[in-house]
mmCIF file of the protein (N, C-alpha, C, O) and its ligand, coordinates in Angstrom:
data_MODEL
# 
_entry.id   MODEL 
# 
loop_
_entity.id 
_entity.type 
_entity.pdbx_number_of_molecules 
1 polymer     1 
2 non-polymer 1 
# 
_entity_poly.entity_id                      1 
_entity_poly.type                           'polypeptide(L)' 
_entity_poly.nstd_linkage                   no 
_entity_poly.nstd_monomer                   no 
_entity_poly.pdbx_seq_one_letter_code       MENGKTMQEDDCQCPECARRAEEHVESETFGLAVLIALMPIMTLTLFGHIGLL 
_entity_poly.pdbx_seq_one_letter_code_can   MENGKTMQEDDCQCPECARRAEEHVESETFGLAVLIALMPIMTLTLFGHIGLL 
_entity_poly.pdbx_strand_id                 A 
# 
loop_
_entity_poly_seq.entity_id 
_entity_poly_seq.num 
_entity_poly_seq.mon_id 
_entity_poly_seq.hetero 
1 1  MET n 
1 2  GLU n 
1 3  ASN n 
1 4  GLY n 
1 5  LYS n 
1 6  THR n 
1 7  MET n 
1 8  GLN n 
1 9  GLU n 
1 10 ASP n 
1 11 ASP n 
1 12 CYS n 
1 13 GLN n 
1 14 CYS n 
1 15 PRO n 
1 16 GLU n 
1 17 CYS n 
1 18 ALA n 
1 19 ARG n 
1 20 ARG n 
1 21 ALA n 
1 22 GLU n 
1 23 GLU n 
1 24 HIS n 
1 25 VAL n 
1 26 GLU n 
1 27 SER n 
1 28 GLU n 
1 29 THR n 
1 30 PHE n 
1 31 GLY n 
1 32 LEU n 
1 33 ALA n 
1 34 VAL n 
1 35 LEU n 
1 36 ILE n 
1 37 ALA n 
1 38 LEU n 
1 39 MET n 
1 40 PRO n 
1 41 ILE n 
1 42 MET n 
1 43 THR n 
1 44 LEU n 
1 45 THR n 
1 46 LEU n 
1 47 PHE n 
1 48 GLY n 
1 49 HIS n 
1 50 ILE n 
1 51 GLY n 
1 52 LEU n 
1 53 LEU n 
# 
loop_
_struct_asym.id 
_struct_asym.entity_id 
A 1 
B 2 
# 
loop_
_chem_comp.id 
_chem_comp.type 
_chem_comp.mon_nstd_flag 
ALA 'L-peptide linking' y 
ARG 'L-peptide linking' y 
ASN 'L-peptide linking' y 
ASP 'L-peptide linking' y 
CYS 'L-peptide linking' y 
GLN 'L-peptide linking' y 
GLU 'L-peptide linking' y 
GLY 'peptide linking'   y 
HIS 'L-peptide linking' y 
ILE 'L-peptide linking' y 
LEU 'L-peptide linking' y 
LYS 'L-peptide linking' y 
MET 'L-peptide linking' y 
PHE 'L-peptide linking' y 
PRO 'L-peptide linking' y 
SER 'L-peptide linking' y 
THR 'L-peptide linking' y 
VAL 'L-peptide linking' y 
ZN  non-polymer         . 
# 
_pdbx_entity_nonpoly.entity_id   2 
_pdbx_entity_nonpoly.name        ? 
_pdbx_entity_nonpoly.comp_id     ZN 
# 
_pdbx_nonpoly_scheme.asym_id         B 
_pdbx_nonpoly_scheme.entity_id       2 
_pdbx_nonpoly_scheme.mon_id          ZN 
_pdbx_nonpoly_scheme.ndb_seq_num     1 
_pdbx_nonpoly_scheme.pdb_seq_num     101 
_pdbx_nonpoly_scheme.auth_seq_num    101 
_pdbx_nonpoly_scheme.pdb_mon_id      ZN 
_pdbx_nonpoly_scheme.auth_mon_id     ZN 
_pdbx_nonpoly_scheme.pdb_strand_id   A 
_pdbx_nonpoly_scheme.pdb_ins_code    . 
# 
loop_
_atom_site.group_PDB 
_atom_site.id 
_atom_site.type_symbol 
_atom_site.label_atom_id 
_atom_site.label_alt_id 
_atom_site.label_comp_id 
_atom_site.label_asym_id 
_atom_site.label_entity_id 
_atom_site.label_seq_id 
_atom_site.pdbx_PDB_ins_code 
_atom_site.Cartn_x 
_atom_site.Cartn_y 
_atom_site.Cartn_z 
_atom_site.occupancy 
_atom_site.B_iso_or_equiv 
_atom_site.pdbx_formal_charge 
_atom_site.auth_seq_id 
_atom_site.auth_comp_id 
_atom_site.auth_asym_id 
_atom_site.auth_atom_id 
_atom_site.pdbx_PDB_model_num 
ATOM   1   N  N  . MET A 1 1  ? 0.849   -1.195 0.000   1.00 0.00 ? 1   MET A N  1 
ATOM   2   C  CA . MET A 1 1  ? 0.000   0.000  0.000   1.00 0.00 ? 1   MET A CA 1 
ATOM   3   C  C  . MET A 1 1  ? 0.885   1.246  0.000   1.00 0.00 ? 1   MET A C  1 
ATOM   4   O  O  . MET A 1 1  ? 1.339   1.685  1.057   1.00 0.00 ? 1   MET A O  1 
ATOM   5   N  N  . GLU A 1 2  ? 1.127   1.804  -1.153  1.00 0.00 ? 2   GLU A N  1 
ATOM   6   C  CA . GLU A 1 2  ? 1.944   3.016  -1.201  1.00 0.00 ? 2   GLU A CA 1 
ATOM   7   C  C  . GLU A 1 2  ? 1.086   4.262  -1.104  1.00 0.00 ? 2   GLU A C  1 
ATOM   8   O  O  . GLU A 1 2  ? 1.581   5.344  -0.790  1.00 0.00 ? 2   GLU A O  1 
ATOM   9   N  N  . ASN A 1 3  ? -0.205  4.107  -1.376  1.00 0.00 ? 3   ASN A N  1 
ATOM   10  C  CA . ASN A 1 3  ? -1.108  5.250  -1.292  1.00 0.00 ? 3   ASN A CA 1 
ATOM   11  C  C  . ASN A 1 3  ? -1.757  5.298  0.084   1.00 0.00 ? 3   ASN A C  1 
ATOM   12  O  O  . ASN A 1 3  ? -2.744  4.609  0.342   1.00 0.00 ? 3   ASN A O  1 
ATOM   13  N  N  . GLY A 1 4  ? -1.197  6.110  0.953   1.00 0.00 ? 4   GLY A N  1 
ATOM   14  C  CA . GLY A 1 4  ? -1.727  6.201  2.310   1.00 0.00 ? 4   GLY A CA 1 
ATOM   15  C  C  . GLY A 1 4  ? -2.714  7.332  2.457   1.00 0.00 ? 4   GLY A C  1 
ATOM   16  O  O  . GLY A 1 4  ? -3.207  7.592  3.555   1.00 0.00 ? 4   GLY A O  1 
ATOM   17  N  N  . LYS A 1 5  ? -3.011  8.012  1.359   1.00 0.00 ? 5   LYS A N  1 
ATOM   18  C  CA . LYS A 1 5  ? -3.929  9.146  1.438   1.00 0.00 ? 5   LYS A CA 1 
ATOM   19  C  C  . LYS A 1 5  ? -5.361  8.666  1.634   1.00 0.00 ? 5   LYS A C  1 
ATOM   20  O  O  . LYS A 1 5  ? -5.763  7.624  1.117   1.00 0.00 ? 5   LYS A O  1 
ATOM   21  N  N  . THR A 1 6  ? -6.094  9.423  2.367   1.00 0.00 ? 6   THR A N  1 
ATOM   22  C  CA . THR A 1 6  ? -7.512  9.131  2.529   1.00 0.00 ? 6   THR A CA 1 
ATOM   23  C  C  . THR A 1 6  ? -8.304  10.172 1.767   1.00 0.00 ? 6   THR A C  1 
ATOM   24  O  O  . THR A 1 6  ? -7.760  11.195 1.351   1.00 0.00 ? 6   THR A O  1 
ATOM   25  N  N  . MET A 1 7  ? -9.549  9.918  1.591   1.00 0.00 ? 7   MET A N  1 
ATOM   26  C  CA . MET A 1 7  ? -10.403 10.870 0.883   1.00 0.00 ? 7   MET A CA 1 
ATOM   27  C  C  . MET A 1 7  ? -10.863 11.995 1.802   1.00 0.00 ? 7   MET A C  1 
ATOM   28  O  O  . MET A 1 7  ? -11.471 12.968 1.358   1.00 0.00 ? 7   MET A O  1 
ATOM   29  N  N  . GLN A 1 8  ? -10.567 11.847 3.071   1.00 0.00 ? 8   GLN A N  1 
ATOM   30  C  CA . GLN A 1 8  ? -11.000 12.856 4.028   1.00 0.00 ? 8   GLN A CA 1 
ATOM   31  C  C  . GLN A 1 8  ? -10.047 14.044 3.983   1.00 0.00 ? 8   GLN A C  1 
ATOM   32  O  O  . GLN A 1 8  ? -8.861  13.912 4.286   1.00 0.00 ? 8   GLN A O  1 
ATOM   33  N  N  . GLU A 1 9  ? -10.569 15.195 3.604   1.00 0.00 ? 9   GLU A N  1 
ATOM   34  C  CA . GLU A 1 9  ? -9.719  16.374 3.416   1.00 0.00 ? 9   GLU A CA 1 
ATOM   35  C  C  . GLU A 1 9  ? -10.015 17.468 4.446   1.00 0.00 ? 9   GLU A C  1 
ATOM   36  O  O  . GLU A 1 9  ? -9.490  18.578 4.358   1.00 0.00 ? 9   GLU A O  1 
ATOM   37  N  N  . ASP A 1 10 ? -10.837 17.146 5.392   1.00 0.00 ? 10  ASP A N  1 
ATOM   38  C  CA . ASP A 1 10 ? -11.229 18.157 6.363   1.00 0.00 ? 10  ASP A CA 1 
ATOM   39  C  C  . ASP A 1 10 ? -10.058 18.586 7.232   1.00 0.00 ? 10  ASP A C  1 
ATOM   40  O  O  . ASP A 1 10 ? -9.995  19.724 7.696   1.00 0.00 ? 10  ASP A O  1 
ATOM   41  N  N  . ASP A 1 11 ? -9.130  17.655 7.446   1.00 0.00 ? 11  ASP A N  1 
ATOM   42  C  CA . ASP A 1 11 ? -8.023  17.949 8.349   1.00 0.00 ? 11  ASP A CA 1 
ATOM   43  C  C  . ASP A 1 11 ? -6.834  18.549 7.607   1.00 0.00 ? 11  ASP A C  1 
ATOM   44  O  O  . ASP A 1 11 ? -5.858  18.972 8.225   1.00 0.00 ? 11  ASP A O  1 
ATOM   45  N  N  . CYS A 1 12 ? -6.922  18.583 6.283   1.00 0.00 ? 12  CYS A N  1 
ATOM   46  C  CA . CYS A 1 12 ? -5.800  19.095 5.497   1.00 0.00 ? 12  CYS A CA 1 
ATOM   47  C  C  . CYS A 1 12 ? -5.758  20.617 5.582   1.00 0.00 ? 12  CYS A C  1 
ATOM   48  O  O  . CYS A 1 12 ? -6.792  21.279 5.493   1.00 0.00 ? 12  CYS A O  1 
ATOM   49  N  N  . GLN A 1 13 ? -4.570  21.161 5.753   1.00 0.00 ? 13  GLN A N  1 
ATOM   50  C  CA . GLN A 1 13 ? -4.434  22.608 5.929   1.00 0.00 ? 13  GLN A CA 1 
ATOM   51  C  C  . GLN A 1 13 ? -3.726  23.259 4.740   1.00 0.00 ? 13  GLN A C  1 
ATOM   52  O  O  . GLN A 1 13 ? -3.380  24.439 4.804   1.00 0.00 ? 13  GLN A O  1 
ATOM   53  N  N  . CYS A 1 14 ? -3.505  22.511 3.658   1.00 0.00 ? 14  CYS A N  1 
ATOM   54  C  CA . CYS A 1 14 ? -2.802  23.094 2.515   1.00 0.00 ? 14  CYS A CA 1 
ATOM   55  C  C  . CYS A 1 14 ? -3.703  24.112 1.822   1.00 0.00 ? 14  CYS A C  1 
ATOM   56  O  O  . CYS A 1 14 ? -4.927  24.002 1.897   1.00 0.00 ? 14  CYS A O  1 
ATOM   57  N  N  . PRO A 1 15 ? -3.114  25.102 1.147   1.00 0.00 ? 15  PRO A N  1 
ATOM   58  C  CA . PRO A 1 15 ? -3.883  26.187 0.511   1.00 0.00 ? 15  PRO A CA 1 
ATOM   59  C  C  . PRO A 1 15 ? -4.896  25.665 -0.496  1.00 0.00 ? 15  PRO A C  1 
ATOM   60  O  O  . PRO A 1 15 ? -5.985  26.226 -0.623  1.00 0.00 ? 15  PRO A O  1 
ATOM   61  N  N  . GLU A 1 16 ? -4.558  24.610 -1.205  1.00 0.00 ? 16  GLU A N  1 
ATOM   62  C  CA . GLU A 1 16 ? -5.460  24.102 -2.234  1.00 0.00 ? 16  GLU A CA 1 
ATOM   63  C  C  . GLU A 1 16 ? -6.758  23.599 -1.620  1.00 0.00 ? 16  GLU A C  1 
ATOM   64  O  O  . GLU A 1 16 ? -7.844  23.904 -2.112  1.00 0.00 ? 16  GLU A O  1 
ATOM   65  N  N  . CYS A 1 17 ? -6.643  22.831 -0.547  1.00 0.00 ? 17  CYS A N  1 
ATOM   66  C  CA . CYS A 1 17 ? -7.836  22.296 0.113   1.00 0.00 ? 17  CYS A CA 1 
ATOM   67  C  C  . CYS A 1 17 ? -8.608  23.416 0.800   1.00 0.00 ? 17  CYS A C  1 
ATOM   68  O  O  . CYS A 1 17 ? -9.839  23.394 0.830   1.00 0.00 ? 17  CYS A O  1 
ATOM   69  N  N  . ALA A 1 18 ? -7.891  24.399 1.353   1.00 0.00 ? 18  ALA A N  1 
ATOM   70  C  CA . ALA A 1 18 ? -8.558  25.522 2.012   1.00 0.00 ? 18  ALA A CA 1 
ATOM   71  C  C  . ALA A 1 18 ? -9.369  26.308 0.990   1.00 0.00 ? 18  ALA A C  1 
ATOM   72  O  O  . ALA A 1 18 ? -10.499 26.714 1.262   1.00 0.00 ? 18  ALA A O  1 
ATOM   73  N  N  . ARG A 1 19 ? -8.788  26.519 -0.183  1.00 0.00 ? 19  ARG A N  1 
ATOM   74  C  CA . ARG A 1 19 ? -9.489  27.261 -1.234  1.00 0.00 ? 19  ARG A CA 1 
ATOM   75  C  C  . ARG A 1 19 ? -10.710 26.483 -1.724  1.00 0.00 ? 19  ARG A C  1 
ATOM   76  O  O  . ARG A 1 19 ? -11.773 27.053 -1.967  1.00 0.00 ? 19  ARG A O  1 
ATOM   77  N  N  . ARG A 1 20 ? -10.532 25.177 -1.863  1.00 0.00 ? 20  ARG A N  1 
ATOM   78  C  CA . ARG A 1 20 ? -11.631 24.342 -2.333  1.00 0.00 ? 20  ARG A CA 1 
ATOM   79  C  C  . ARG A 1 20 ? -12.788 24.368 -1.339  1.00 0.00 ? 20  ARG A C  1 
ATOM   80  O  O  . ARG A 1 20 ? -13.952 24.476 -1.725  1.00 0.00 ? 20  ARG A O  1 
ATOM   81  N  N  . ALA A 1 21 ? -12.453 24.267 -0.059  1.00 0.00 ? 21  ALA A N  1 
ATOM   82  C  CA . ALA A 1 21 ? -13.487 24.290 0.972   1.00 0.00 ? 21  ALA A CA 1 
ATOM   83  C  C  . ALA A 1 21 ? -14.199 25.638 0.968   1.00 0.00 ? 21  ALA A C  1 
ATOM   84  O  O  . ALA A 1 21 ? -15.415 25.707 1.147   1.00 0.00 ? 21  ALA A O  1 
ATOM   85  N  N  . GLU A 1 22 ? -13.438 26.702 0.764   1.00 0.00 ? 22  GLU A N  1 
ATOM   86  C  CA . GLU A 1 22 ? -14.019 28.043 0.756   1.00 0.00 ? 22  GLU A CA 1 
ATOM   87  C  C  . GLU A 1 22 ? -14.962 28.213 -0.430  1.00 0.00 ? 22  GLU A C  1 
ATOM   88  O  O  . GLU A 1 22 ? -16.045 28.782 -0.296  1.00 0.00 ? 22  GLU A O  1 
ATOM   89  N  N  . GLU A 1 23 ? -14.541 27.714 -1.591  1.00 0.00 ? 23  GLU A N  1 
ATOM   90  C  CA . GLU A 1 23 ? -15.392 27.797 -2.775  1.00 0.00 ? 23  GLU A CA 1 
ATOM   91  C  C  . GLU A 1 23 ? -16.663 26.991 -2.582  1.00 0.00 ? 23  GLU A C  1 
ATOM   92  O  O  . GLU A 1 23 ? -17.735 27.383 -3.042  1.00 0.00 ? 23  GLU A O  1 
ATOM   93  N  N  . HIS A 1 24 ? -16.534 25.860 -1.898  1.00 0.00 ? 24  HIS A N  1 
ATOM   94  C  CA . HIS A 1 24 ? -17.702 25.026 -1.642  1.00 0.00 ? 24  HIS A CA 1 
ATOM   95  C  C  . HIS A 1 24 ? -18.711 25.787 -0.785  1.00 0.00 ? 24  HIS A C  1 
ATOM   96  O  O  . HIS A 1 24 ? -19.910 25.775 -1.065  1.00 0.00 ? 24  HIS A O  1 
ATOM   97  N  N  . VAL A 1 25 ? -18.219 26.443 0.254   1.00 0.00 ? 25  VAL A N  1 
ATOM   98  C  CA . VAL A 1 25 ? -19.101 27.217 1.135   1.00 0.00 ? 25  VAL A CA 1 
ATOM   99  C  C  . VAL A 1 25 ? -19.732 28.362 0.362   1.00 0.00 ? 25  VAL A C  1 
ATOM   100 O  O  . VAL A 1 25 ? -20.923 28.634 0.512   1.00 0.00 ? 25  VAL A O  1 
ATOM   101 N  N  . GLU A 1 26 ? -18.938 29.033 -0.466  1.00 0.00 ? 26  GLU A N  1 
ATOM   102 C  CA . GLU A 1 26 ? -19.455 30.166 -1.236  1.00 0.00 ? 26  GLU A CA 1 
ATOM   103 C  C  . GLU A 1 26 ? -20.542 29.715 -2.201  1.00 0.00 ? 26  GLU A C  1 
ATOM   104 O  O  . GLU A 1 26 ? -21.556 30.397 -2.352  1.00 0.00 ? 26  GLU A O  1 
ATOM   105 N  N  . SER A 1 27 ? -20.344 28.573 -2.857  1.00 0.00 ? 27  SER A N  1 
ATOM   106 C  CA . SER A 1 27 ? -21.345 28.083 -3.803  1.00 0.00 ? 27  SER A CA 1 
ATOM   107 C  C  . SER A 1 27 ? -22.624 27.702 -3.083  1.00 0.00 ? 27  SER A C  1 
ATOM   108 O  O  . SER A 1 27 ? -23.721 27.917 -3.599  1.00 0.00 ? 27  SER A O  1 
ATOM   109 N  N  . GLU A 1 28 ? -22.487 27.133 -1.883  1.00 0.00 ? 28  GLU A N  1 
ATOM   110 C  CA . GLU A 1 28 ? -23.677 26.789 -1.108  1.00 0.00 ? 28  GLU A CA 1 
ATOM   111 C  C  . GLU A 1 28 ? -24.424 28.042 -0.674  1.00 0.00 ? 28  GLU A C  1 
ATOM   112 O  O  . GLU A 1 28 ? -25.653 28.091 -0.720  1.00 0.00 ? 28  GLU A O  1 
ATOM   113 N  N  . THR A 1 29 ? -23.667 29.060 -0.250  1.00 0.00 ? 29  THR A N  1 
ATOM   114 C  CA . THR A 1 29 ? -24.282 30.315 0.170   1.00 0.00 ? 29  THR A CA 1 
ATOM   115 C  C  . THR A 1 29 ? -24.978 30.977 -1.007  1.00 0.00 ? 29  THR A C  1 
ATOM   116 O  O  . THR A 1 29 ? -26.071 31.524 -0.861  1.00 0.00 ? 29  THR A O  1 
ATOM   117 N  N  . PHE A 1 30 ? -24.345 30.927 -2.178  1.00 0.00 ? 30  PHE A N  1 
ATOM   118 C  CA . PHE A 1 30 ? -24.937 31.525 -3.372  1.00 0.00 ? 30  PHE A CA 1 
ATOM   119 C  C  . PHE A 1 30 ? -26.232 30.803 -3.747  1.00 0.00 ? 30  PHE A C  1 
ATOM   120 O  O  . PHE A 1 30 ? -27.233 31.437 -4.083  1.00 0.00 ? 30  PHE A O  1 
ATOM   121 N  N  . GLY A 1 31 ? -26.200 29.490 -3.687  1.00 0.00 ? 31  GLY A N  1 
ATOM   122 C  CA . GLY A 1 31 ? -27.393 28.716 -4.005  1.00 0.00 ? 31  GLY A CA 1 
ATOM   123 C  C  . GLY A 1 31 ? -28.532 29.040 -3.069  1.00 0.00 ? 31  GLY A C  1 
ATOM   124 O  O  . GLY A 1 31 ? -29.685 29.141 -3.489  1.00 0.00 ? 31  GLY A O  1 
ATOM   125 N  N  . LEU A 1 32 ? -28.209 29.203 -1.804  1.00 0.00 ? 32  LEU A N  1 
ATOM   126 C  CA . LEU A 1 32 ? -29.226 29.536 -0.807  1.00 0.00 ? 32  LEU A CA 1 
ATOM   127 C  C  . LEU A 1 32 ? -29.791 30.920 -1.063  1.00 0.00 ? 32  LEU A C  1 
ATOM   128 O  O  . LEU A 1 32 ? -30.997 31.135 -0.949  1.00 0.00 ? 32  LEU A O  1 
ATOM   129 N  N  . ALA A 1 33 ? -28.909 31.871 -1.415  1.00 0.00 ? 33  ALA A N  1 
ATOM   130 C  CA . ALA A 1 33 ? -29.348 33.238 -1.693  1.00 0.00 ? 33  ALA A CA 1 
ATOM   131 C  C  . ALA A 1 33 ? -30.278 33.259 -2.896  1.00 0.00 ? 33  ALA A C  1 
ATOM   132 O  O  . ALA A 1 33 ? -31.286 33.967 -2.891  1.00 0.00 ? 33  ALA A O  1 
ATOM   133 N  N  . VAL A 1 34 ? -29.948 32.493 -3.921  1.00 0.00 ? 34  VAL A N  1 
ATOM   134 C  CA . VAL A 1 34 ? -30.802 32.425 -5.112  1.00 0.00 ? 34  VAL A CA 1 
ATOM   135 C  C  . VAL A 1 34 ? -32.159 31.845 -4.759  1.00 0.00 ? 34  VAL A C  1 
ATOM   136 O  O  . VAL A 1 34 ? -33.195 32.322 -5.220  1.00 0.00 ? 34  VAL A O  1 
ATOM   137 N  N  . LEU A 1 35 ? -32.134 30.804 -3.929  1.00 0.00 ? 35  LEU A N  1 
ATOM   138 C  CA . LEU A 1 35 ? -33.382 30.166 -3.520  1.00 0.00 ? 35  LEU A CA 1 
ATOM   139 C  C  . LEU A 1 35 ? -34.276 31.145 -2.781  1.00 0.00 ? 35  LEU A C  1 
ATOM   140 O  O  . LEU A 1 35 ? -35.477 31.224 -3.041  1.00 0.00 ? 35  LEU A O  1 
ATOM   141 N  N  . ILE A 1 36 ? -33.677 31.897 -1.848  1.00 0.00 ? 36  ILE A N  1 
ATOM   142 C  CA . ILE A 1 36 ? -34.433 32.869 -1.062  1.00 0.00 ? 36  ILE A CA 1 
ATOM   143 C  C  . ILE A 1 36 ? -34.952 33.989 -1.967  1.00 0.00 ? 36  ILE A C  1 
ATOM   144 O  O  . ILE A 1 36 ? -36.067 34.478 -1.787  1.00 0.00 ? 36  ILE A O  1 
ATOM   145 N  N  . ALA A 1 37 ? -34.130 34.389 -2.941  1.00 0.00 ? 37  ALA A N  1 
ATOM   146 C  CA . ALA A 1 37 ? -34.541 35.460 -3.839  1.00 0.00 ? 37  ALA A CA 1 
ATOM   147 C  C  . ALA A 1 37 ? -35.690 35.019 -4.731  1.00 0.00 ? 37  ALA A C  1 
ATOM   148 O  O  . ALA A 1 37 ? -36.541 35.831 -5.096  1.00 0.00 ? 37  ALA A O  1 
ATOM   149 N  N  . LEU A 1 38 ? -35.722 33.739 -5.085  1.00 0.00 ? 38  LEU A N  1 
ATOM   150 C  CA . LEU A 1 38 ? -36.768 33.231 -5.972  1.00 0.00 ? 38  LEU A CA 1 
ATOM   151 C  C  . LEU A 1 38 ? -38.058 32.911 -5.228  1.00 0.00 ? 38  LEU A C  1 
ATOM   152 O  O  . LEU A 1 38 ? -39.115 32.747 -5.838  1.00 0.00 ? 38  LEU A O  1 
ATOM   153 N  N  . MET A 1 39 ? -37.963 32.824 -3.913  1.00 0.00 ? 39  MET A N  1 
ATOM   154 C  CA . MET A 1 39 ? -39.122 32.412 -3.121  1.00 0.00 ? 39  MET A CA 1 
ATOM   155 C  C  . MET A 1 39 ? -40.344 33.306 -3.334  1.00 0.00 ? 39  MET A C  1 
ATOM   156 O  O  . MET A 1 39 ? -41.427 32.789 -3.607  1.00 0.00 ? 39  MET A O  1 
ATOM   157 N  N  . PRO A 1 40 ? -40.204 34.641 -3.217  1.00 0.00 ? 40  PRO A N  1 
ATOM   158 C  CA . PRO A 1 40 ? -41.375 35.521 -3.432  1.00 0.00 ? 40  PRO A CA 1 
ATOM   159 C  C  . PRO A 1 40 ? -41.940 35.386 -4.836  1.00 0.00 ? 40  PRO A C  1 
ATOM   160 O  O  . PRO A 1 40 ? -43.157 35.409 -5.023  1.00 0.00 ? 40  PRO A O  1 
ATOM   161 N  N  . ILE A 1 41 ? -41.069 35.245 -5.820  1.00 0.00 ? 41  ILE A N  1 
ATOM   162 C  CA . ILE A 1 41 ? -41.531 35.123 -7.209  1.00 0.00 ? 41  ILE A CA 1 
ATOM   163 C  C  . ILE A 1 41 ? -42.342 33.846 -7.378  1.00 0.00 ? 41  ILE A C  1 
ATOM   164 O  O  . ILE A 1 41 ? -43.406 33.847 -7.997  1.00 0.00 ? 41  ILE A O  1 
ATOM   165 N  N  . MET A 1 42 ? -41.821 32.754 -6.818  1.00 0.00 ? 42  MET A N  1 
ATOM   166 C  CA . MET A 1 42 ? -42.532 31.482 -6.927  1.00 0.00 ? 42  MET A CA 1 
ATOM   167 C  C  . MET A 1 42 ? -43.857 31.549 -6.188  1.00 0.00 ? 42  MET A C  1 
ATOM   168 O  O  . MET A 1 42 ? -44.864 31.014 -6.652  1.00 0.00 ? 42  MET A O  1 
ATOM   169 N  N  . THR A 1 43 ? -43.855 32.207 -5.038  1.00 0.00 ? 43  THR A N  1 
ATOM   170 C  CA . THR A 1 43 ? -45.092 32.334 -4.255  1.00 0.00 ? 43  THR A CA 1 
ATOM   171 C  C  . THR A 1 43 ? -46.125 33.138 -5.025  1.00 0.00 ? 43  THR A C  1 
ATOM   172 O  O  . THR A 1 43 ? -47.291 32.751 -5.100  1.00 0.00 ? 43  THR A O  1 
ATOM   173 N  N  . LEU A 1 44 ? -45.695 34.261 -5.600  1.00 0.00 ? 44  LEU A N  1 
ATOM   174 C  CA . LEU A 1 44 ? -46.618 35.091 -6.372  1.00 0.00 ? 44  LEU A CA 1 
ATOM   175 C  C  . LEU A 1 44 ? -47.157 34.326 -7.571  1.00 0.00 ? 44  LEU A C  1 
ATOM   176 O  O  . LEU A 1 44 ? -48.345 34.400 -7.885  1.00 0.00 ? 44  LEU A O  1 
ATOM   177 N  N  . THR A 1 45 ? -46.271 33.588 -8.240  1.00 0.00 ? 45  THR A N  1 
ATOM   178 C  CA . THR A 1 45 ? -46.695 32.810 -9.407  1.00 0.00 ? 45  THR A CA 1 
ATOM   179 C  C  . THR A 1 45 ? -47.717 31.757 -9.007  1.00 0.00 ? 45  THR A C  1 
ATOM   180 O  O  . THR A 1 45 ? -48.723 31.548 -9.685  1.00 0.00 ? 45  THR A O  1 
ATOM   181 N  N  . LEU A 1 46 ? -47.430 31.095 -7.881  1.00 0.00 ? 46  LEU A N  1 
ATOM   182 C  CA . LEU A 1 46 ? -48.341 30.051 -7.397  1.00 0.00 ? 46  LEU A CA 1 
ATOM   183 C  C  . LEU A 1 46 ? -49.703 30.645 -7.060  1.00 0.00 ? 46  LEU A C  1 
ATOM   184 O  O  . LEU A 1 46 ? -50.739 30.126 -7.476  1.00 0.00 ? 46  LEU A O  1 
ATOM   185 N  N  . PHE A 1 47 ? -49.692 31.724 -6.314  1.00 0.00 ? 47  PHE A N  1 
ATOM   186 C  CA . PHE A 1 47 ? -50.950 32.380 -5.944  1.00 0.00 ? 47  PHE A CA 1 
ATOM   187 C  C  . PHE A 1 47 ? -51.689 32.860 -7.191  1.00 0.00 ? 47  PHE A C  1 
ATOM   188 O  O  . PHE A 1 47 ? -52.916 32.790 -7.262  1.00 0.00 ? 47  PHE A O  1 
ATOM   189 N  N  . GLY A 1 48 ? -50.937 33.343 -8.162  1.00 0.00 ? 48  GLY A N  1 
ATOM   190 C  CA . GLY A 1 48 ? -51.550 33.807 -9.387  1.00 0.00 ? 48  GLY A CA 1 
ATOM   191 C  C  . GLY A 1 48 ? -52.268 32.679 -10.108 1.00 0.00 ? 48  GLY A C  1 
ATOM   192 O  O  . GLY A 1 48 ? -53.362 32.868 -10.639 1.00 0.00 ? 48  GLY A O  1 
ATOM   193 N  N  . HIS A 1 49 ? -51.643 31.496 -10.124 1.00 0.00 ? 49  HIS A N  1 
ATOM   194 C  CA . HIS A 1 49 ? -52.259 30.353 -10.781 1.00 0.00 ? 49  HIS A CA 1 
ATOM   195 C  C  . HIS A 1 49 ? -53.494 29.882 -10.035 1.00 0.00 ? 49  HIS A C  1 
ATOM   196 O  O  . HIS A 1 49 ? -54.486 29.467 -10.634 1.00 0.00 ? 49  HIS A O  1 
ATOM   197 N  N  . ILE A 1 50 ? -53.409 29.958 -8.716  1.00 0.00 ? 50  ILE A N  1 
ATOM   198 C  CA . ILE A 1 50 ? -54.564 29.513 -7.905  1.00 0.00 ? 50  ILE A CA 1 
ATOM   199 C  C  . ILE A 1 50 ? -55.714 30.488 -8.048  1.00 0.00 ? 50  ILE A C  1 
ATOM   200 O  O  . ILE A 1 50 ? -56.882 30.103 -8.009  1.00 0.00 ? 50  ILE A O  1 
ATOM   201 N  N  . GLY A 1 51 ? -55.365 31.774 -8.217  1.00 0.00 ? 51  GLY A N  1 
ATOM   202 C  CA . GLY A 1 51 ? -56.410 32.766 -8.392  1.00 0.00 ? 51  GLY A CA 1 
ATOM   203 C  C  . GLY A 1 51 ? -56.603 33.636 -7.179  1.00 0.00 ? 51  GLY A C  1 
ATOM   204 O  O  . GLY A 1 51 ? -57.635 34.292 -7.037  1.00 0.00 ? 51  GLY A O  1 
ATOM   205 N  N  . LEU A 1 52 ? -55.617 33.648 -6.300  1.00 0.00 ? 52  LEU A N  1 
ATOM   206 C  CA . LEU A 1 52 ? -55.745 34.456 -5.088  1.00 0.00 ? 52  LEU A CA 1 
ATOM   207 C  C  . LEU A 1 52 ? -55.361 35.894 -5.342  1.00 0.00 ? 52  LEU A C  1 
ATOM   208 O  O  . LEU A 1 52 ? -55.663 36.774 -4.536  1.00 0.00 ? 52  LEU A O  1 
ATOM   209 N  N  . LEU A 1 53 ? -54.681 36.147 -6.488  1.00 0.00 ? 53  LEU A N  1 
ATOM   210 C  CA . LEU A 1 53 ? -54.260 37.519 -6.762  1.00 0.00 ? 53  LEU A CA 1 
ATOM   211 C  C  . LEU A 1 53 ? -55.018 38.080 -7.965  1.00 0.00 ? 53  LEU A C  1 
ATOM   212 O  O  . LEU A 1 53 ? -54.799 39.228 -8.352  1.00 0.00 ? 53  LEU A O  1 
HETATM 213 ZN ZN . ZN  B 2 .  ? -4.748  19.487 1.019   1.00 0.00 2 101 ZN  A ZN 1 
# 
């Protein structure tokens, strides 16, 4: 077994893994922001289809 590396990168402190983790958090935050921003639009559209507006 010459490959002693594990797939677990949480404990790695190298810049590459730190950057990757940061990008992952940023993409998740962006996705959440988009979801929240779309929420009122989807709600209005839904209500419009139902006929409440
Ligand atoms: Zn690393």
